[in-house]
C-alpha positions in Angstrom: -31.3 81.6 47.5 -27.4 81.8 48.2 -26.8 85.2 49.4 -23.5 85.3 47.5 -25.2 84.3 44.2 -27.8 86.9 44.7 -25.2 89.7 45.2 -23.3 88.4 42.3 -26.3 88.6 40.0 -27.3 92.1 41.0 -23.8 93.7 41.5 -23.1 94.2 38.1 -26.6 94.5 36.8 -26.6 98.5 37.1 -23.4 98.6 35.3 -24.7 96.5 32.4 -27.8 98.6 32.3 -25.6 101.6 32.0 -23.3 100.0 29.6 -20.1 100.7 31.5 -17.5 100.2 28.9 -14.6 99.5 31.3 -16.2 96.6 33.1 -17.9 95.4 30.1 -14.5 95.2 27.9 -12.6 93.5 30.8 -15.4 90.8 31.1 -15.5 90.5 27.2 -11.8 90.2 26.9 -11.8 87.3 29.8 -14.8 85.5 28.0 -13.1 85.7 24.4 -10.0 84.0 26.2 -12.0 81.3 27.6 -14.0 80.8 24.3 -10.6 80.5 22.3 -9.1 78.3 24.8 -11.9 75.8 25.0 -12.2 75.9 21.3 -8.6 75.1 20.7 -8.6 72.3 23.2 -11.8 70.7 21.8 -10.7 70.8 18.4 -7.2 69.5 19.1 -8.8 66.6 21.0 -11.2 65.7 18.1 -8.4 66.0 15.4 -6.1 63.7 17.4 -9.2 61.1 18.2 -9.7 61.5 14.5 -6.0 60.7 13.4 -6.2 57.7 16.0 -9.7 56.4 15.1 -8.9 56.3 11.1 -5.3 55.0 11.3 -6.2 52.3 13.8 -9.2 51.3 11.9 -7.1 51.0 8.7 -4.4 49.0 10.4 -6.9 46.8 12.1 -8.8 46.4 8.8 -6.1 45.1 6.8 -4.3 42.9 9.6 -6.9 42.3 12.3 -6.4 43.7 16.1 -4.5 40.6 17.0 -2.6 38.0 15.2 -1.9 34.4 15.7 1.2 33.3 13.7 4.2 30.9 13.7 6.9 32.2 16.0 10.0 34.0 14.6 8.7 34.7 11.1 7.1 38.0 9.5 3.2 37.9 9.7 3.2 37.7 5.9 5.4 35.0 5.5 4.5 31.6 3.7 7.5 29.7 5.0 6.2 28.1 8.1 2.4 27.7 8.0 0.0 26.9 10.9 -3.1 24.8 11.4 -6.0 26.9 11.4 -7.9 24.1 13.3 -7.0 24.8 17.0 -8.3 22.9 19.9 -8.9 26.0 21.6 -10.5 27.9 19.0 -13.8 28.2 21.0 -12.1 29.2 24.1 -10.7 32.3 22.3 -13.9 33.1 20.6 -15.6 32.9 24.0 -13.8 36.0 25.2 -16.5 38.8 25.1 -14.3 41.4 23.3 -13.3 38.8 20.5 -15.7 39.6 17.5 -14.4 37.2 15.0 -11.4 34.9 14.2 -10.5 34.0 10.6 -7.5 32.5 8.7 -5.3 34.2 6.1 -2.4 33.2 3.6 0.0 35.0 2.1 2.2 34.8 -0.9 5.0 36.8 -2.6 5.2 37.4 -6.1 6.0 39.7 -8.9 3.8 41.6 -11.5 4.9 42.8 -15.0 2.9 45.3 -16.9 4.2 47.7 -19.9 7.8 46.9 -18.9 7.4 47.7 -15.3 8.0 45.1 -12.5 7.0 45.4 -9.0 7.0 43.0 -6.1 3.8 42.3 -4.4 2.2 40.4 -1.7 -1.0 38.6 -2.1 -3.1 38.0 0.9 -5.8 35.2 0.8 -9.0 35.6 2.6 -12.0 33.5 3.0 -15.9 34.1 3.2 -15.8 34.9 7.0 -13.5 37.9 6.6 -14.5 41.3 7.6 -15.9 43.0 4.4 -17.2 46.0 6.2 -13.6 47.7 6.2 -13.2 47.3 2.5 -16.7 48.6 1.8 -15.4 51.9 3.4 -12.2 52.1 1.3 -13.2 50.6 -2.1 -12.8 53.4 -4.7 -13.4 51.4 -8.2 -15.1 48.1 -8.9 -16.6 45.9 -6.5 -15.6 43.7 -3.4 -14.7 40.0 -4.1 -17.4 37.5 -3.1 -15.1 35.1 -1.1 -18.0 32.6 -1.0 -18.1 32.2 -4.6 -15.7 29.6 -6.0 -16.0 31.2 -9.4 -14.4 34.2 -8.1 -11.2 32.4 -7.1 -9.1 34.3 -9.6 -10.4 37.8 -9.0 -8.2 40.3 -7.0 -8.6 43.5 -5.3 -5.3 45.8 -5.3 -4.3 49.2 -3.9 -5.0 52.5 -6.0 -1.4 53.3 -5.5 -0.4 49.8 -7.0 -3.1 50.2 -9.9 -1.7 53.7 -10.8 1.8 52.9 -10.5 1.3 50.0 -12.8 -1.5 51.2 -14.9 -4.2 48.5 -14.0 -8.0 49.3 -14.0 -11.1 47.2 -13.0 -11.4 44.3 -15.4 -7.7 44.2 -16.4 -6.0 40.7 -16.3 -2.9 40.9 -14.1 -0.2 38.2 -14.8 1.7 37.5 -11.4 5.0 35.4 -11.4 6.0 33.3 -8.4 9.6 32.1 -8.1 10.2 28.7 -6.5 12.6 26.3 -8.0 10.9 27.4 -11.2 9.2 30.5 -12.5 5.2 30.3 -12.5 2.8 32.5 -13.6 -0.8 33.0 -12.8 -3.5 35.3 -14.2 -5.9 37.4 -11.9 -8.7 39.7 -12.9 -8.9 43.1 -11.1 -12.4 43.1 -9.6 -11.9 46.0 -7.1 -9.6 48.9 -6.3 -9.2 50.2 -2.9 -7.7 53.4 -1.4 -6.8 53.3 2.2 -3.8 56.0 2.0 -1.6 53.8 4.2 1.4 53.3 1.9 3.6 51.3 3.9 1.0 48.5 4.1 -1.2 48.7 1.2 1.3 49.8 -1.5 2.3 46.2 -2.5 -0.8 44.5 -1.2 -3.2 42.5 -3.3 -6.3 40.7 -1.8 -7.2 37.3 -3.3 -9.4 34.3 -2.3 -7.4 32.0 0.3 -8.2 28.8 -1.7 -6.0 30.2 -4.7 -3.2 31.3 -2.3 -3.3 27.9 -0.5 -2.9 26.4 -3.9 0.0 28.4 -4.9 1.8 27.6 -1.8 1.0 24.0 -2.2 -0.9 23.9 1.3 -4.0 21.8 2.4 -7.3 23.5 3.4 -6.6 23.9 7.1 -3.0 25.3 6.6 -2.7 29.3 6.9 -0.2 31.8 7.3 -1.8 32.9 10.6 -5.1 33.9 12.2 -6.5 37.3 12.5 -8.8 38.5 15.6 -11.3 41.5 15.1 -12.1 42.9 18.3 -15.0 45.0 19.6 -14.6 48.6 19.3 -12.4 50.0 22.3 -11.3 46.8 23.5 -7.9 46.9 25.2 -5.9 44.6 22.6 -3.1 44.3 25.0 -5.1 42.7 27.7 -7.1 40.6 25.2 -3.6 39.3 23.9 -2.5 38.5 27.3 -5.8 36.6 27.9 -5.3 34.7 24.5 -1.7 33.8 25.6 -3.0 32.2 28.8 -5.5 30.2 27.0 -2.6 28.8 24.7 -0.8 27.8 27.5 -3.1 26.1 29.7 -5.4 24.6 26.7 -3.0 23.9 24.1 -2.0 20.4 23.1 0.8 18.8 21.3 -1.3 18.7 18.0 -1.7 22.4 17.9 0.7 24.5 16.0 3.3 26.5 17.9 1.7 30.2 17.9 3.0 33.6 18.6 0.3 36.3 19.9 1.0 39.8 18.2 -1.1 43.0 18.4 -1.4 45.4 15.5 0.3 48.0 17.8 3.5 45.7 17.8 3.1 44.7 14.2 3.2 48.5 13.1 5.0 50.4 15.7 5.9 53.4 13.7 2.2 54.3 13.1 1.3 53.9 17.0 4.3 55.7 18.1 3.2 58.6 15.9 -0.1 58.6 17.6 1.5 58.6 20.9 3.6 61.5 20.0 0.3 63.3 19.0 -1.4 62.7 22.3 1.8 64.1 24.0 1.4 67.3 21.6 -2.3 67.6 22.6 -1.4 67.4 26.3 1.0 70.2 25.9 -1.9 72.2 24.1 -4.3 71.3 26.8 -2.2 72.6 29.7 -1.0 75.9 27.7 -4.5 76.6 27.2 -5.8 76.1 30.5 -3.0 78.2 31.9 -3.7 81.0 29.4 -7.5 81.0 30.1 -6.8 80.6 33.9 -4.7 83.6 33.8 -6.6 85.6 31.7 -9.8 85.0 33.9 -7.5 85.8 37.0 -6.7 89.1 35.5 -10.2 89.7 34.5 -11.5 89.0 38.2 -8.7 91.3 39.5 -10.1 93.9 37.4 -13.6 93.4 38.6 -12.2 93.6 42.3 -10.6 96.9 41.8 -13.4 98.0 39.9 -15.6 97.2 43.0 -13.1 98.0 45.5 -15.3 100.5 47.6 -18.1 97.9 47.6 -15.7 95.4 48.9 -14.9 97.6 51.7 -18.4 98.1 52.6 -19.2 94.6 52.6 -16.1 94.0 55.1 -17.2 96.7 57.3 -20.7 95.1 57.6 -19.0 92.0 58.8 -18.9 89.7 55.8 -16.2 87.3 55.9 -13.3 87.4 53.4 -14.3 84.0 51.8 -17.9 85.1 51.2 -16.7 88.4 49.5 -14.6 86.1 47.5 -17.4 83.9 46.7 -19.4 86.7 45.2 -16.6 87.5 42.6 -16.1 83.6 42.0 -19.9 83.3 41.0 -19.3 86.0 38.5 -15.9 84.5 37.4 -18.0 81.1 37.0 -20.6 82.5 35.1 -18.0 83.9 32.7 -15.9 80.9 32.4 -19.1 78.7 32.0 -20.5 80.7 29.1 -17.1 80.9 27.5 -16.8 77.2 27.7 -20.2 76.5 26.3 -19.3 79.1 23.3 -16.0 77.5 22.9 -17.5 73.8 22.6 -20.3 75.0 20.3 -17.8 76.8 17.9 -15.4 73.9 18.1 -18.3 71.4 17.1 -19.5 73.6 14.4 -15.8 73.8 12.8 -15.1 70.2 13.3 -18.4 69.0 11.7 -17.8 71.3 8.8 -14.4 69.6 8.6 -15.7 66.2 8.9 -18.6 66.3 6.2 -16.9 68.7 3.7 -13.1 67.8 4.1 -12.1 71.6 3.8 -8.4 71.1 5.1 -6.8 68.7 3.1 -3.5 66.6 3.7 -0.7 64.7 2.0 -1.7 61.1 2.6 2.0 60.0 2.2 2.9 61.7 5.2 -0.4 61.6 7.3 -2.0 58.4 5.9 -5.1 60.4 5.4 -6.2 62.7 2.4 -7.9 65.5 5.0 -7.8 66.3 8.8 -10.0 63.5 10.4 -12.5 64.4 13.1 -13.8 62.2 15.8 -15.8 63.5 18.6 -15.7 61.5 21.8 -18.3 62.7 24.1 -16.8 60.9 27.3 -13.3 62.7 26.4 -14.8 66.0 25.7 -17.0 66.1 29.2 -14.1 65.0 31.0 -11.6 67.5 29.6 -14.2 70.5 29.9 -14.8 69.6 33.6 -11.0 69.4 34.4 -10.2 72.5 32.5 -13.4 74.3 34.6 -11.9 73.1 37.7 -8.3 74.1 37.0 -9.5 77.6 36.0 -11.5 78.0 39.0 -8.8 77.0 41.2 -6.5 79.6 39.8 -9.2 82.1 40.4 -9.2 81.5 44.1 -5.8 83.6 44.1 -7.6 86.9 44.2 -8.7 85.9 47.6 -5.3 86.9 49.0 -5.9 90.2 47.7 -9.4 90.4 49.4 -8.0 89.3 52.8 -5.0 91.8 53.0 -6.9 94.9 52.6 -8.6 96.9 55.3 -12.2 98.2 55.1 -11.5 101.8 56.3 -9.1 102.5 53.1 -11.2 100.5 50.6 -14.4 102.8 51.5 -12.7 105.9 51.1 -11.6 104.7 47.4 -14.0 106.2 44.7 
């Protein structure tokens, strides 16, 4: 066994058996500081990752991770359709990160109910559309079976729109479309979804793509754009660059002119807010590491002063300064490691309670979710634990300056 580790294990054993209050209280305060710091760090990261995971999944669920659309127009415009039959579709689908590519069609209109008028945007999707997202957010009724032609007049709308206009599942909704003349089509509400993204879903209605193409006067291969769903954790910007390269190299004159847009560029306000959260968490992480480090530094100094005569004896016996410091560093590492483990366990316990019981509520209008979201990323947490542990241990090297400057003859005389 390493001699420093052996001394570190035995040096305070006698004090612990005698319940030395001074030594115990200094160790306890230092350990509590580490526990609280790691608890705040891990919980802050879990909350931030929760917000990022929830909001990104909702934005991607509504609009895809990457959009291919006509250049210079809004993604939900019906003015300039593109052909969904592209010569390089297989090249895009061959990209490992691309999970699916489906066409969509938009049409704007107005609904009227009980003397209330509201502008809406109808999004038409087909049978290949990702239904998993709507399975998570459906709150009333059911999801439309887009492969069933008999449900072509069925729609799903947001709970905000349903509450505002007084619609319920099974109601008939007249939608007015204004071109050269006013046309009206009636749809039946099959499902109501609740995603808490007011700026996206407040006016959104989901319908069958065939119906929207009919309203727009389009052929079956004309769409407003193409949505690409990527595998979880994929770099959207990198995939978008690869798609742009494919379009440039493999596109033909028969293909529609396309603009590649990521969901980050589509909703910059959402992702700017998430980046601001990352910055706030970074500040919290740095502050907590500094607090824990300096509390451990003061705790280690207390342990050094407490054993000052022992340090003098070690120096008189010829032990090097670094070896003496190593003894106290092992003790500090023991305190920090236990505090880190306890802080992590406490953060996981509180986080899991919040994740499954939704104890802390939020206003979805301001925060886009109804409760504080929690998402534990094992890789991130382990990395932060390691970095925090290293930073705290580096700060604890400072007391070695104290050990190096004291003389053994004075230390031995100290009682």
